[in-house]
TORLUMTI-568608 format. One record per residue (C-alpha): x, y, z; residue in one letter. Coordinates in steps of 0.2 Angstrom, whole numbers, plus 2048, in hexadecimal, padded with zeros to 3 digits. Layout:
# residues N
((X, Y, Z), A),
...
END
This chain:
# residues 390
((801, 800, 800), X),
((806, 812, 7FE), X),
((802, 823, 806), X),
((7FC, 831, 7FC), X),
((806, 841, 7FF), X),
((802, 852, 7F6), X),
((7FB, 848, 7E7), X),
((807, 83A, 7E7), X),
((809, 829, 7EC), X),
((818, 825, 7F8), X),
((81F, 813, 7F8), X),
((820, 80B, 80A), X),
((832, 80B, 80B), X),
((834, 81D, 807), X),
((827, 821, 815), X),
((82F, 818, 822), X),
((840, 821, 81D), X),
((838, 831, 81D), X),
((82F, 82E, 82F), X),
((841, 828, 835), X),
((849, 838, 82E), X),
((83D, 843, 836), X),
((83E, 83A, 848), X),
((851, 83B, 847), X),
((84F, 84D, 843), X),
((844, 850, 853), X),
((851, 847, 85C), X),
((85F, 853, 856), X),
((855, 860, 85A), X),
((851, 85C, 86B), X),
((863, 858, 86F), X),
((868, 869, 868), X),
((85C, 872, 873), X),
((85F, 868, 883), X),
((871, 863, 882), X),
((878, 876, 888), X),
((86F, 877, 897), X),
((872, 865, 89D), X),
((884, 868, 89B), X),
((883, 879, 8A3), X),
((88B, 878, 8B4), X),
((882, 888, 8BC), X),
((871, 87F, 8B8), X),
((875, 86D, 8BD), X),
((875, 867, 8CF), X),
((887, 862, 8D5), X),
((881, 84F, 8D9), X),
((87E, 850, 8C6), X),
((88A, 844, 8BC), X),
((891, 846, 8AA), X),
((887, 835, 8A7), X),
((877, 83F, 8A5), X),
((87A, 846, 893), X),
((880, 835, 88F), X),
((86F, 82D, 893), X),
((865, 838, 887), X),
((862, 82B, 87B), X),
((859, 821, 889), X),
((84B, 830, 887), X),
((84D, 832, 874), X),
((84C, 81F, 86E), X),
((839, 821, 872), X),
((837, 82D, 865), X),
((83C, 820, 858), X),
((82F, 814, 85E), X),
((820, 821, 85F), X),
((818, 81D, 84D), X),
((819, 80A, 84D), X),
((817, 807, 85F), X),
((811, 816, 868), X),
((80C, 80D, 878), X),
((81D, 804, 879), X),
((825, 816, 876), X),
((81C, 81D, 885), X),
((822, 80F, 88E), X),
((833, 810, 889), X),
((832, 822, 88D), X),
((82D, 820, 89E), X),
((83C, 813, 8A1), X),
((847, 820, 899), X),
((841, 82C, 8A6), X),
((848, 821, 8B2), X),
((857, 81C, 8AA), X),
((85E, 82E, 8A5), X),
((85E, 832, 8B9), X),
((86B, 825, 8BB), X),
((876, 825, 8C6), X),
((872, 833, 8D3), X),
((860, 837, 8CD), X),
((864, 84A, 8CC), X),
((867, 84A, 8BA), X),
((861, 85A, 8B0), X),
((856, 853, 8A3), X),
((846, 85C, 8A3), X),
((84A, 866, 893), X),
((84A, 855, 88A), X),
((83C, 84C, 892), X),
((82E, 858, 88E), X),
((830, 859, 87C), X),
((833, 846, 87A), X),
((823, 844, 884), X),
((81A, 84F, 879), X),
((821, 848, 86A), X),
((81B, 837, 86F), X),
((809, 83C, 875), X),
((801, 841, 864), X),
((804, 831, 85A), X),
((800, 828, 86A), X),
((7EE, 830, 86B), X),
((7EC, 82F, 858), X),
((7F1, 81D, 854), X),
((7EF, 812, 863), X),
((7DD, 80C, 86B), X),
((7D6, 815, 878), X),
((7DC, 80A, 886), X),
((7ED, 809, 880), X),
((7ED, 81C, 87D), X),
((7E8, 81F, 88F), X),
((7F4, 813, 897), X),
((803, 81B, 88C), X),
((7FC, 82B, 892), X),
((7FE, 825, 8A5), X),
((811, 81E, 8A1), X),
((816, 82F, 89A), X),
((80E, 839, 8A8), X),
((817, 82D, 8B4), X),
((828, 82F, 8AC), X),
((826, 842, 8AB), X),
((821, 843, 8BE), X),
((830, 839, 8C2), X),
((83B, 844, 8B7), X),
((834, 852, 8C3), X),
((837, 849, 8D2), X),
((849, 845, 8CF), X),
((84E, 855, 8C5), X),
((85C, 85D, 8CA), X),
((854, 86F, 8C9), X),
((843, 86B, 8CF), X),
((843, 85A, 8DA), X),
((83B, 853, 8E8), X),
((828, 854, 8EB), X),
((827, 866, 8E5), X),
((830, 862, 8D4), X),
((823, 854, 8D3), X),
((814, 860, 8D6), X),
((819, 86C, 8CB), X),
((81E, 860, 8BD), X),
((80D, 859, 8BE), X),
((804, 869, 8BD), X),
((80F, 86E, 8AF), X),
((80E, 85E, 8A3), X),
((7FC, 857, 8A8), X),
((7F2, 865, 89F), X),
((7FF, 866, 892), X),
((7FF, 853, 88F), X),
((7EB, 852, 891), X),
((7EA, 85F, 884), X),
((7F5, 857, 877), X),
((7EE, 846, 87A), X),
((7DD, 84D, 879), X),
((7E0, 855, 867), X),
((7E7, 844, 862), X),
((7D8, 83C, 867), X),
((7CD, 848, 85D), X),
((7D9, 847, 84D), X),
((7D7, 833, 84F), X),
((7C4, 834, 850), X),
((7C2, 840, 841), X),
((7CD, 834, 837), X),
((7C2, 825, 83D), X),
((7B2, 830, 836), X),
((7BA, 833, 826), X),
((7BF, 821, 824), X),
((7AC, 81C, 829), X),
((7A6, 829, 81C), X),
((7B1, 821, 80E), X),
((7AC, 80F, 812), X),
((799, 814, 812), X),
((79C, 81F, 801), X),
((7A4, 80F, 7FB), X),
((796, 804, 800), X),
((789, 810, 7F9), X),
((792, 810, 7E9), X),
((791, 7FD, 7E7), X),
((77F, 7FD, 7EC), X),
((77C, 80B, 7DD), X),
((785, 7FF, 7D3), X),
((77B, 7F1, 7D8), X),
((76A, 7FB, 7D7), X),
((76F, 800, 7C5), X),
((774, 7EF, 7BF), X),
((763, 7E8, 7C4), X),
((75A, 7F6, 7BC), X),
((764, 7F2, 7AC), X),
((75F, 7E0, 7AE), X),
((74B, 7E6, 7B1), X),
((74D, 7F1, 7A2), X),
((754, 7E4, 796), X),
((747, 7D7, 79C), X),
((73A, 7E4, 798), X),
((73F, 7E9, 788), X),
((741, 7D5, 784), X),
((72F, 7D3, 789), X),
((72A, 7E1, 77F), X),
((733, 7DA, 770), X),
((72B, 7C9, 773), X),
((71A, 7D0, 774), X),
((71C, 7DA, 765), X),
((723, 7CC, 75B), X),
((715, 7BF, 75F), X),
((707, 7CC, 75C), X),
((70E, 7CF, 74A), X),
((712, 7BD, 747), X),
((700, 7B8, 74C), X),
((6F9, 7C5, 741), X),
((703, 7BF, 732), X),
((6FF, 7AD, 735), X),
((6EE, 7B2, 734), X),
((6F0, 7BC, 725), X),
((6F7, 7AE, 71C), X),
((6EA, 7A2, 722), X),
((6E3, 796, 713), X),
((6D5, 79A, 70B), X),
((6CE, 79F, 6FB), X),
((6D0, 7B2, 6F7), X),
((6CE, 7BE, 6E9), X),
((6DE, 7C3, 6E3), X),
((6DB, 7D6, 6E7), X),
((6D9, 7D0, 6FA), X),
((6E8, 7C3, 6F8), X),
((6F3, 7D2, 6F3), X),
((6ED, 7DD, 701), X),
((6F0, 7CF, 70E), X),
((702, 7CC, 707), X),
((704, 7E0, 708), X),
((6FF, 7E0, 71A), X),
((709, 7D0, 71E), X),
((719, 7D9, 716), X),
((716, 7E9, 722), X),
((713, 7DF, 731), X),
((724, 7D7, 72C), X),
((72E, 7E7, 729), X),
((726, 7EF, 739), X),
((72A, 7E0, 744), X),
((73D, 7E0, 73D), X),
((73E, 7F2, 741), X),
((737, 7F0, 751), X),
((744, 7E2, 755), X),
((752, 7ED, 74F), X),
((74D, 7FB, 75B), X),
((74A, 7EF, 76A), X),
((759, 7E5, 766), X),
((765, 7F6, 765), X),
((75E, 7FC, 775), X),
((762, 7EA, 77E), X),
((773, 7EB, 777), X),
((776, 7FD, 77C), X),
((770, 7F9, 78E), X),
((77B, 7E8, 790), X),
((78B, 7F2, 78A), X),
((788, 7FF, 79A), X),
((782, 7F3, 7A6), X),
((792, 7F5, 7AF), X),
((78F, 808, 7B2), X),
((784, 811, 7BE), X),
((773, 814, 7B3), X),
((76D, 827, 7B2), X),
((75D, 82C, 7BB), X),
((753, 83C, 7BC), X),
((75F, 841, 7CB), X),
((76C, 844, 7BC), X),
((760, 84F, 7B1), X),
((767, 860, 7B7), X),
((779, 859, 7B2), X),
((772, 855, 7A2), X),
((76A, 866, 79F), X),
((77A, 86E, 7A5), X),
((784, 864, 79A), X),
((778, 86A, 78A), X),
((778, 87D, 791), X),
((78B, 87C, 790), X),
((789, 877, 77E), X),
((780, 886, 77B), X),
((76F, 880, 77C), X),
((761, 88A, 784), X),
((756, 87F, 78F), X),
((749, 882, 79C), X),
((744, 874, 7A8), X),
((732, 875, 7B2), X),
((72F, 866, 7BF), X),
((71D, 865, 7C5), X),
((719, 85B, 7D3), X),
((723, 853, 7E1), X),
((732, 84B, 7DC), X),
((734, 83A, 7E2), X),
((73E, 82A, 7DE), X),
((737, 81E, 7D0), X),
((73A, 80D, 7CB), X),
((74D, 80A, 7C3), X),
((746, 807, 7B2), X),
((73B, 815, 7B3), X),
((749, 821, 7B8), X),
((753, 81A, 7AB), X),
((746, 81C, 79C), X),
((742, 82E, 7A2), X),
((753, 832, 7A2), X),
((756, 82A, 791), X),
((747, 832, 788), X),
((74B, 843, 78F), X),
((75D, 841, 788), X),
((757, 83B, 778), X),
((74A, 849, 777), X),
((758, 856, 778), X),
((75F, 84E, 768), X),
((74F, 852, 760), X),
((74A, 863, 767), X),
((755, 872, 765), X),
((757, 882, 76F), X),
((760, 892, 76E), X),
((75E, 8A5, 771), X),
((74E, 8AB, 776), X),
((745, 89C, 771), X),
((74C, 88F, 77D), X),
((746, 87D, 77E), X),
((73A, 877, 78D), X),
((73A, 868, 796), X),
((72B, 864, 7A3), X),
((72C, 856, 7AF), X),
((71C, 852, 7B8), X),
((71B, 846, 7C6), X),
((709, 840, 7C7), X),
((701, 833, 7D3), X),
((702, 824, 7C7), X),
((70C, 82C, 7B9), X),
((71A, 836, 7B3), X),
((719, 842, 7A5), X),
((727, 849, 79B), X),
((725, 856, 78E), X),
((732, 85E, 784), X),
((730, 86D, 777), X),
((73A, 877, 76D), X),
((740, 87B, 75C), X),
((740, 86A, 750), X),
((751, 863, 74B), X),
((753, 858, 73C), X),
((75E, 84B, 734), X),
((761, 838, 739), X),
((768, 83B, 74A), X),
((758, 843, 74E), X),
((74E, 835, 746), X),
((757, 828, 74F), X),
((756, 832, 760), X),
((743, 833, 75F), X),
((741, 821, 75B), X),
((74C, 81C, 768), X),
((740, 827, 775), X),
((731, 81F, 76F), X),
((738, 80E, 771), X),
((73E, 812, 783), X),
((72C, 818, 788), X),
((721, 80B, 77F), X),
((72D, 7FC, 786), X),
((727, 801, 797), X),
((715, 803, 792), X),
((714, 816, 791), X),
((70E, 821, 783), X),
((718, 82C, 778), X),
((713, 83A, 76C), X),
((71E, 845, 760), X),
((713, 855, 75A), X),
((718, 863, 74E), X),
((70A, 870, 751), X),
((713, 87E, 748), X),
((721, 881, 73D), X),
((731, 87E, 746), X),
((729, 879, 755), X),
((72B, 866, 75B), X),
((722, 860, 76C), X),
((727, 84F, 773), X),
((71A, 847, 781), X),
((71E, 836, 78A), X),
((716, 82F, 799), X),
((71B, 822, 7A4), X),
((714, 817, 7B2), X),
((71A, 81E, 7C3), X),
((721, 80F, 7C9), X),
((727, 812, 7DB), X),
((73A, 80E, 7DF), X),
((737, 800, 7EA), X),
((72C, 7F6, 7DC), X),
END
């Protein structure tokens, strides 16, 4: 796994090297800050020895453990507070102990579980109080009390800030997990809607072909016919055959297009605003009117409504002072769609008009395309308002 840093991925080995370099830098900074006063004879107790500065690593080693083992780092720090006082327990190490404790507290509170974080906090406070009790500058009971009065509020503040950060990180991770679950659920629902749509289209194809074949069989039934009537029947059979073939091509085309996109979330009327925004960005002038209370409908109805409006935008144009108008009416048992605007021609418009018609009729709806005046096109579609849970 990798960690994203400023828009790029950092391999684990490089991340560990980076963290180690940071921790070594912190150790160097603490040594540079604390070593001079530890060597100052005017500050140190006469009973202090030169061993004290040599035992600084006993405190610093905890910093190198704070990321991978925060509780262990706290325990090592507490032991280092004792070891760094050897042999007289009057060594001056306050200026090193406090920065090390603060450096350990934050990863302890953000990375460790609550119980382990509390145990680590107790170990750190115990080590610091011991340093105060054995410090060469402030030693004994007053030193321990003064050290506790200083480090307890500081440690609690740092520890509490770390717990808040951990809680926020957990909340963010939970939101990411739930978002992923919702995405997978939407994909599963969309896949199911596609399957329902395909089944209904297949049923429509079966019903249409059966009805026309039955009529063709009846027209071709044996019997004595006059020549004119026979020609009329054969003409009717030819027309039915051509109509059936055209309908089969259209529905099979819809089935193939639905199958190709089955793995992608299928659009619904929730995406209508995005569809219109894209059309407006392309220079189209389009107005939208929604009547009734918007409510989720069945997946197949939502998909058919969206596709119908998408196809209608290829048939009806709008620009300038004559924008296209889309009306969506939510009725108790029906969803009505109306699109009006300037008429566009060409093969693409004809194909889109046919696709919109087939989408609506396949769900048992109604579709009409009118041209009441020169240059005006009005499309009207009605779909059964099947509820989302149906």
